[in-house]
C-alpha positions as CSV (number, residue, x, y, z in Angstrom):
1,X,-23.1,101.4,-34.7
2,X,-26.3,100.1,-33.0
3,X,-29.6,101.7,-33.7
4,X,-30.4,104.4,-31.2
5,X,-33.4,106.4,-29.9
6,X,-33.3,109.8,-28.2
7,X,-34.5,109.8,-24.6
8,X,-35.7,112.7,-22.4
9,X,-36.3,111.8,-18.8
10,X,-38.0,114.9,-17.2
11,X,-39.4,115.6,-13.8
12,X,-41.8,118.4,-13.0
13,X,-38.9,120.5,-11.7
14,X,-36.0,119.5,-13.9
15,X,-34.6,117.6,-16.8
16,X,-33.1,114.5,-15.2
17,X,-31.4,112.7,-18.1
18,X,-31.1,113.2,-21.9
19,X,-29.2,111.2,-24.4
20,X,-29.1,108.3,-26.8
21,X,-30.1,104.8,-25.8
22,X,-30.7,101.3,-27.3
23,X,-33.4,100.2,-24.8
24,X,-35.6,101.7,-22.2
25,X,-37.8,99.7,-19.8
26,X,-40.6,101.3,-17.8
27,X,-43.7,100.3,-15.9
28,X,-47.1,101.5,-17.3
29,X,-50.6,101.0,-16.3
30,X,-50.7,98.2,-18.9
31,X,-47.6,96.5,-17.5
32,X,-43.8,96.7,-18.1
33,X,-42.8,97.9,-21.6
34,X,-39.5,97.9,-23.4
35,X,-38.9,100.5,-26.1
36,X,-36.2,100.1,-28.7
37,X,-35.4,102.1,-31.8
38,X,-38.1,101.7,-34.4
39,X,-40.8,100.9,-31.8
40,X,-44.4,101.6,-32.8
41,X,-45.6,105.1,-31.6
42,X,-47.1,104.9,-28.1
43,X,-48.6,107.0,-25.4
44,X,-49.1,105.6,-22.0
45,X,-49.4,106.4,-18.3
46,X,-46.4,105.6,-16.1
47,X,-46.8,103.7,-12.9
48,X,-44.5,104.3,-10.0
49,X,-41.5,102.1,-10.5
50,X,-37.9,101.9,-11.8
51,X,-37.0,103.0,-15.3
52,X,-34.0,101.4,-16.8
53,X,-32.1,103.1,-19.7
54,X,-29.4,101.2,-21.6
55,X,-27.3,104.0,-23.2
56,X,-25.6,103.8,-26.5
57,X,-22.3,103.9,-24.6
58,X,-23.2,100.6,-22.9
59,X,-24.0,102.1,-19.5
60,X,-27.2,101.6,-17.5
61,X,-29.1,104.5,-16.0
62,X,-31.8,103.6,-13.4
63,X,-34.3,106.0,-12.0
64,X,-37.2,105.8,-9.6
65,X,-40.2,107.4,-11.4
66,X,-43.4,108.4,-9.6
67,X,-46.4,108.8,-12.0
68,X,-46.4,110.6,-15.3
69,X,-46.5,109.8,-19.0
70,X,-44.5,108.0,-21.6
71,X,-44.5,108.9,-25.3
72,X,-42.6,107.5,-28.3
73,X,-42.7,108.7,-31.9
74,X,-40.0,109.3,-34.6
75,X,-37.4,107.5,-32.5
76,X,-37.8,110.0,-29.7
77,X,-38.9,108.8,-26.2
78,X,-40.2,111.2,-23.6
79,X,-40.7,110.1,-20.0
80,X,-42.5,113.0,-18.2
81,X,-43.0,112.3,-14.5
82,X,-44.1,114.1,-11.4
83,X,-41.0,112.9,-9.4
84,X,-37.8,111.3,-10.8
85,X,-34.8,110.3,-8.7
86,X,-31.7,108.8,-10.3
87,X,-30.7,105.6,-8.4
88,X,-27.2,107.2,-7.8
89,X,-28.8,110.1,-6.1
90,X,-31.0,108.1,-3.7
91,X,-29.9,108.0,0.0
92,X,-30.6,104.4,0.8
93,X,-30.7,104.9,4.6
94,X,-33.1,107.8,4.3
95,X,-35.3,105.8,1.9
96,X,-35.4,102.9,4.4
97,X,-36.3,105.2,7.2
98,X,-39.1,106.7,5.1
99,X,-40.4,103.2,4.3
100,X,-40.5,102.3,8.0
101,X,-42.2,105.6,8.8
102,X,-44.8,105.1,6.1
103,X,-45.6,101.6,7.2
104,X,-46.1,102.7,10.8
105,X,-48.3,105.6,9.7
106,X,-50.2,103.4,7.3
107,X,-49.5,105.9,4.5
108,X,-49.7,103.7,1.3
109,X,-48.5,106.5,-1.0
110,X,-45.4,107.3,1.0
111,X,-44.7,103.6,1.4
112,X,-45.0,103.0,-2.3
113,X,-42.6,106.0,-3.1
114,X,-40.0,104.7,-0.6
115,X,-40.3,101.1,-2.0
116,X,-39.8,102.4,-5.5
117,X,-36.6,104.3,-4.5
118,X,-35.2,101.1,-2.9
119,X,-36.0,99.0,-5.9
120,X,-34.3,101.5,-8.2
121,X,-31.2,101.4,-6.1
122,X,-31.2,97.6,-6.1
123,X,-31.6,97.5,-9.9
124,X,-28.6,99.6,-10.7
């Protein structure tokens, strides 16, 4: 059996995903980080971007994460975000419309959120 770490992916309004994984990749203010079992303890600020979780069962879970924190200690990884959307839950056409609307309104925050959704879908 491969080494595992326990992962909790939590949004402000719900627990999005929980389980065992062999690798998690996320974007922080310091750059992209990969966390594997036995990683050094860490605490960081999440940037908006896709989070990729390689489960112990060999599956890949991808989510669009918008802001928050990442914490790792004692083989437990917590990703606490303001907004989390699993790639499988994202309506691509709605995200594309939101991106176009944000561009025409010059709303950089909305444009970034829509772009992250589309990148998460493309990653899965």
